[in-house]
N, C-alpha and C positions, 0 to 999 in steps of 0.2 A: 776852847770850843765846848766844854761842858757849861760854862757860865752863859755862853750864848743859848744853847740847848734850854737851858733851864728857863732864860729871859723868854725865849719864843713861846714856851709852855704856859708860861704864867700871861703873856700877853695874848695867847690863843684862849685862855680860860677867861681872861677880863673881856674880850671879843665878846666870846658866847654868852658869858654871864648879861653882858650890856646888850646884846642883840635880845634875849629874852626879855630882858626887863621891856627895853624898846616896844617889844612886840605887846607885851602886856599894857603898857601905857598907850601905844597906839589902838589897842582893842577898846580899852575904856574911852579914849576920846572919840573913836568912831561910835559907840553906842549912843552917846548923846548928841552927836552933831550931823551925823550922817544917815539918811534912808537907806537901809540894807534890804532890797526887793526880793521877793519871793515867786518873781516871774519864771516861767518855764518849768513850775515844779513837776508837772508831770513828766516830761522828758529828763530832768535831772534825775527823780527818783527811778525811774525806768532803767535809765543806763547806768547810773550808780548801783543798782542792784544785780543788773547783767554783768558788769565788769568788777564788782567786789571794791567799789571807792566809795567812801564815805560822802555822802549826799553833801553835809556840810562843807568839804573840801572842794567839791566841785563848784559849790555857789562861791565860795570865797575866790576860787581863782576866776570865776567869771567876773565877780566885783572887782578885783584887782586888774584884771586884763581888759576891761572894757566897760564897766559901771553898767553893765546889763544893756549896753547898746548894740542891737545885732547888725547893724551897719558899720560898726567901728572898723578903721582901718588905721594901722601904724606906719610909721616912718619908713619901716623895714619891708612894709607889704602883708604883715600878719591881717588876717581879717576873721571878722565875726565875733561873736561871743567868747570864745575862748582864745582868739588870735591865733589861728592857726596858718601858717606860712602854706602857701600852694604847693610847694614841694612836699611839704611833709604831710599836707591834706591827701596828696595823690599816693604817696607810701602808705599812710593809714588806712586809704581805700584798698589797696591791695592787700594789706594785712588782715582787715575785717570782711574781704571778698564782697564788697558791694559798692558801686558807684554813687557816692555820695555828694552833695553839693555843699561846698564851704559857705556858701553865703545864705545858706537855710538855717535859721536857728536851732531847728531839732537834729539836723545832721552835723552841725557845728559842735553843738553838745555832744553827740556821739562820739564822732573823731575826737575832742579834746577829753573826754572821759576814758575812751579806750587809750588813749596816748598816754593819761597818768597812769592806768593799769600797767601799760608796758613798762613803764619807768619805774614802778613799786616792784615788778617783778625784776627789774635789773638792778636797783639799788637800794630797796627796802626800807631805807630812812624817809619819812616825810621830810626835812630839810634839804636832804639830798636830792629827792625828787621834784621839790619845788624848784630849788636851783637850777637842775638839768631841764624843767619844763622851761625856764626863762633863757637861760644859756646856752643849752643843748647838752645832749648826753656825752658826747665826744669830748667837749670841753671839761665838763665836770667829771669824768673817767681818769683826765690828767691830773685835775686837782688831786683826787683821791689817790693818785699814784705819788704825790709829790708831800713828804713829810711835812713841809712848810704848813700845808693845808688840811692834811688827813689826819683824822683822830681814829681811835679804837673802833675795830667793827665797821669799818667803810662808811664812816662819817664824816662830815666836815667840823673842823675846828675853827676855820674863818672861810670866808669868802672873797677872793681877792677881787671882784667886780663889783664895785659899790652898786652898781644898778640893780645887779643880783641880790646882792645883800638886802637891798632897801626892797626890792620885790618878796623877797622870801618874808620878811619882818611885816610887808602890808597884807599879804597873804594869811599869816598867822594872825594877824591883828583881826582881820575879818572873820577866820575861823572862831575865835573866840565869840563872837557874836553870833554865828550863824549855828555854832554847836549849843549855844545856851539854851537852857529851857524854853526862853522865851520864843524861840524858833523853832 
């Protein structure tokens, strides 16, 4: 059992370090090959300041979710710039206390930024927040309760869903661009 636990820790560290290097590599590749829009800056700045979420992170989530296409719709039914599911949008409207339109870019940014704020209040760690944004907070809470995936201080040593791990790395790569002095 002790050997298995040690092996698991070593694999977890390797996966974590690998994902960080992948994030850096993706960020460097993106800088030279892909346009990173600054559309919707007024809305992003407003709601980032209001909800205490870094604007560069909001921009990165928008880039990863929709590539700044306001009419984007996923195969699962998520809509808009920040790819909000309709049920999640209705729930966010209740929390915000306003009737917002998920298909309106300004409202979609407000809902998505508020959702990031909510997730930060619950999970604190950026990687965990991004995983929860993609896979859902209930699923991520389950991962944090599982020693196979959970690290110290409510962090994730690994993400068991490849799609979510790829998503987190994509957002972190875009974040390196949007947080750079050039932007």
